[in-house]
C-alpha positions in Angstrom: 1.7 24.3 4.4 0.9 24.8 0.7 -2.6 25.4 -0.3 -4.0 22.1 -1.7 -6.0 23.9 -4.5 -2.7 24.1 -6.2 -2.5 20.4 -6.8 -5.7 20.1 -8.2 -4.9 19.1 -12.0 -8.3 19.8 -13.5 -9.9 23.3 -14.8 -13.4 22.1 -13.6 -14.8 19.6 -10.9 -14.1 22.4 -8.3 -17.0 21.0 -6.1 -15.1 17.6 -5.9 -11.9 19.1 -4.9 -13.8 21.0 -2.0 -15.4 17.8 -1.0 -12.1 16.0 -1.0 -10.4 18.8 1.0 -13.1 18.6 3.6 -12.8 14.8 3.9 -9.0 15.2 4.5 -9.7 17.8 7.0 -12.1 15.7 9.1 -10.9 16.2 12.9 -11.5 12.4 13.5 -8.8 11.7 11.3 -5.2 11.1 12.6 -2.6 10.3 10.1 -4.5 10.2 6.8 -5.5 13.9 6.7 -4.4 17.3 4.8 -0.8 17.1 6.2 -0.3 13.4 4.6 -1.9 14.6 1.4 0.7 17.8 1.2 3.3 15.4 2.0 2.2 12.9 -0.9 2.0 15.9 -3.2 5.4 17.1 -2.1 7.1 13.8 -2.7 5.6 13.5 -6.0 7.5 16.9 -6.9 10.7 15.1 -5.6 10.1 12.3 -7.8 9.2 14.1 -11.1 12.6 15.0 -12.3 13.4 11.2 -12.5 10.2 9.5 -12.9 8.2 10.0 -16.0 4.8 9.6 -14.6 1.7 10.9 -16.0 0.8 13.9 -13.9 -2.9 14.2 -14.2 -4.0 10.7 -13.3 -1.4 10.6 -10.6 -2.2 13.7 -8.8 -5.8 12.7 -9.1 -5.4 9.3 -7.6 -3.3 11.0 -4.9 -6.1 13.1 -3.9 -8.6 10.2 -3.9 -6.2 7.8 -2.6 -7.5 8.0 1.3 -10.5 10.2 0.3 -12.5 7.6 2.7 -10.6 6.7 5.6 -12.3 5.6 8.8 -10.3 2.8 10.3 -12.5 0.2 8.8 -11.9 -2.5 5.8 -12.3 -1.5 2.5 -11.3 2.3 2.6 -9.4 1.9 -0.9 -12.2 0.5 -2.5 -14.8 3.0 -1.4 -12.2 5.8 -2.1 -12.1 4.2 -5.8 -15.8 4.4 -6.0 -15.9 7.9 -5.0 -13.5 8.6 -7.8 -15.2 6.6 -10.4 -18.3 8.5 -9.7 -17.1 12.0 -9.2 -15.0 11.8 -12.3 -17.2 9.6 -14.5 -17.4 12.1 -17.2 -13.4 12.4 -17.2 -11.8 10.2 -19.9 -8.7 9.3 -17.6 -10.9 8.0 -14.8 -10.1 4.4 -15.1 -6.5 4.9 -14.5 -7.2 7.1 -11.4 -9.3 4.2 -10.0 -6.6 1.5 -10.8 -4.2 3.8 -8.9 -6.2 4.4 -6.0 -7.0 0.5 -5.8 -3.2 -0.1 -5.7 -2.6 1.9 -2.8 -4.0 -0.9 -0.5 -1.1 -3.0 -1.1 1.6 -0.9 -2.6 2.8 -3.7 -5.2 2.8 -1.8 -8.8 4.2 -4.0 -11.3 7.8 -3.3 -12.6 6.9 -1.5 -15.5 3.9 0.6 -14.0 5.7 4.0 -13.7 2.5 5.8 -12.5 1.8 3.2 -9.8 5.4 3.2 -8.8 5.3 6.8 -8.3 2.0 7.1 -6.3 3.0 4.0 -4.1 6.3 5.5 -3.3 4.9 9.0 -2.7 2.3 7.3 -0.4 4.9 5.4 1.5 7.6 7.9 1.6 6.8 8.6 5.4 8.4 5.2 6.2 11.7 7.1 5.6 10.9 10.1 7.5 13.4 11.3 10.2 12.7 9.7 13.9 10.6 12.4 15.2 8.2 12.6 12.3 8.3 9.0 12.2 7.3 8.5 15.7 4.4 11.4 15.2 3.1 9.1 12.3 3.0 6.0 14.2 1.2 7.8 17.1 -1.5 9.2 14.5 -1.9 6.1 13.1 -2.8 4.6 16.5 -5.2 7.2 17.1 -7.1 6.6 13.9 -7.5 3.0 15.5 -8.5 4.0 18.8 -11.5 1.9 18.7 -8.9 -1.3 18.6 -7.5 -2.8 21.6 -3.7 -2.6 21.9 -2.9 -6.3 21.4 -5.5 -6.2 18.3 -3.7 -3.1 17.0 -0.1 -4.4 17.4 -1.2 -7.8 15.7 -2.6 -5.9 12.7 0.1 -3.3 12.4 2.9 -5.8 12.8 1.4 -8.0 9.9 1.1 -5.0 7.6 4.7 -4.1 8.4 5.9 -7.8 8.1 4.3 -7.8 4.7 6.0 -4.6 3.7 9.5 -6.2 4.8 8.7 -9.2 2.6 9.1 -7.0 -0.7 12.4 -6.8 -2.4 12.4 -3.3 -1.9 10.0 -0.9 -0.3 10.0 1.6 -3.1 9.9 1.4 -6.7 11.4 4.2 -8.3 15.1 4.6 -8.7 15.2 8.0 -6.8 13.1 6.4 -3.9 15.3 3.4 -3.6 18.6 5.5 -3.6 17.1 8.0 -1.2 14.4 6.6 1.1 14.9 2.7 1.2 17.6 2.5 3.8 15.9 4.5 6.5 12.5 3.2 5.9 13.6 -0.1 6.4 15.4 0.8 9.3 12.1 2.7 10.8 9.9 -0.1 9.9 12.1 -2.7 11.3 12.7 -0.8 14.6 8.8 -0.2 15.0 8.0 -3.9 14.2 10.5 -4.8 17.0 8.8 -2.7 19.3 5.3 -4.0 18.5 6.6 -7.7 19.1 8.1 -7.0 22.5 
């Protein structure tokens, strides 16, 4: 796995990067860990040649988008607040906060290039090969071990069904071409299994 420090876009705020790495490395996390963060960065690299997003705010938002993740409501808001506080002296902090908040529902406007890139990179796991997708589903369930099977199935089904109401799961041309079909198939299959 690539060293996460290579993805830190600022020449300073190293203390913030170290704190973020520690948060993602927390052993109590299931899916929203350093592997997920690296996968988001890898997908941003894949999108970069065809998607003209602003690198620095999108990378910073990727760092912060799951900075707080404890299986409780409001994680995106708390992650955005961490970004607002930690980067208070950074001129692009408002865009970083906006992008972090967008990852709660993954519904950027059609002309939101930064939001589309981050949303697509975050949801790219939905297009993973079956074995990786199964591992993803299992690790998400582990993060919600405190929730009963019935409540988890209900909540997860609602999230997946909401995603499927979108005209497209992805917003960038590259993601729609390469990720949309396998992602839809994975989500539809998981939703069918949850409803059985």
